[in-house]
C-alpha beads as a LAMMPS data file, in Angstrom:
LAMMPS data file: protein, C-alpha beads

60 atoms
59 bonds

1 atom types
1 bond types

-500.0 500.0 xlo xhi
-500.0 500.0 ylo yhi
-500.0 500.0 zlo zhi

Masses

1 110.0

Atoms # bond

1 1 1 -471.352 -156.329 295.678
2 1 1 -471.994 -159.673 296.970
3 1 1 -470.283 -162.519 295.251
4 1 1 -471.681 -165.162 293.257
5 1 1 -473.232 -168.581 294.875
6 1 1 -470.170 -170.672 293.212
7 1 1 -467.357 -168.469 294.450
8 1 1 -468.696 -168.219 297.624
9 1 1 -468.788 -171.591 298.267
10 1 1 -465.289 -172.693 297.050
11 1 1 -463.983 -169.717 299.021
12 1 1 -465.282 -170.965 302.266
13 1 1 -464.180 -174.479 301.618
14 1 1 -460.687 -173.797 301.417
15 1 1 -458.840 -174.077 304.882
16 1 1 -456.626 -170.964 305.597
17 1 1 -452.974 -171.415 306.261
18 1 1 -450.993 -168.543 308.473
19 1 1 -448.190 -166.775 306.429
20 1 1 -445.750 -167.656 309.373
21 1 1 -446.205 -171.594 308.598
22 1 1 -446.139 -171.249 305.033
23 1 1 -443.225 -169.063 305.263
24 1 1 -441.349 -171.353 307.454
25 1 1 -442.018 -174.279 305.617
26 1 1 -440.825 -173.037 302.039
27 1 1 -437.596 -171.743 303.708
28 1 1 -436.932 -175.365 305.616
29 1 1 -437.945 -177.145 302.052
30 1 1 -435.197 -174.796 300.444
31 1 1 -432.593 -175.536 303.092
32 1 1 -433.395 -179.307 302.810
33 1 1 -433.244 -179.357 298.962
34 1 1 -430.166 -177.357 299.048
35 1 1 -428.224 -179.527 301.480
36 1 1 -429.385 -182.596 299.467
37 1 1 -428.028 -181.419 296.250
38 1 1 -424.769 -180.629 297.956
39 1 1 -424.430 -183.782 299.675
40 1 1 -425.140 -185.646 296.316
41 1 1 -422.651 -183.591 294.099
42 1 1 -420.268 -184.122 296.910
43 1 1 -420.935 -188.140 296.492
44 1 1 -420.637 -188.194 293.164
45 1 1 -417.493 -186.079 292.868
46 1 1 -415.907 -188.344 295.321
47 1 1 -416.564 -191.429 293.158
48 1 1 -415.220 -189.741 290.248
49 1 1 -412.148 -188.893 291.886
50 1 1 -411.492 -192.067 293.390
51 1 1 -412.241 -193.950 290.118
52 1 1 -409.759 -191.466 288.457
53 1 1 -407.165 -192.047 290.978
54 1 1 -407.352 -195.909 290.405
55 1 1 -406.079 -195.462 286.828
56 1 1 -402.381 -196.699 285.931
57 1 1 -399.955 -193.804 285.478
58 1 1 -401.980 -191.010 287.089
59 1 1 -400.353 -191.566 290.656
60 1 1 -396.627 -191.259 290.702

Bonds

1 1 1 2
2 1 2 3
3 1 3 4
4 1 4 5
5 1 5 6
6 1 6 7
7 1 7 8
8 1 8 9
9 1 9 10
10 1 10 11
11 1 11 12
12 1 12 13
13 1 13 14
14 1 14 15
15 1 15 16
16 1 16 17
17 1 17 18
18 1 18 19
19 1 19 20
20 1 20 21
21 1 21 22
22 1 22 23
23 1 23 24
24 1 24 25
25 1 25 26
26 1 26 27
27 1 27 28
28 1 28 29
29 1 29 30
30 1 30 31
31 1 31 32
32 1 32 33
33 1 33 34
34 1 34 35
35 1 35 36
36 1 36 37
37 1 37 38
38 1 38 39
39 1 39 40
40 1 40 41
41 1 41 42
42 1 42 43
43 1 43 44
44 1 44 45
45 1 45 46
46 1 46 47
47 1 47 48
48 1 48 49
49 1 49 50
50 1 50 51
51 1 51 52
52 1 52 53
53 1 53 54
54 1 54 55
55 1 55 56
56 1 56 57
57 1 57 58
58 1 58 59
59 1 59 60
């Protein structure tokens, strides 16, 4: 059964992305995002600890 005219035109216009490239890009994006989140949380935690340690009476 042939596709309708509008369906065949839209399917021909979309570029085909290789599955390998798509998987590699998604894993790289996840690794970069996880590293960024861990780095941000580490930076914020260091700031909070430094602020907490500067309060009088906590370090004896």
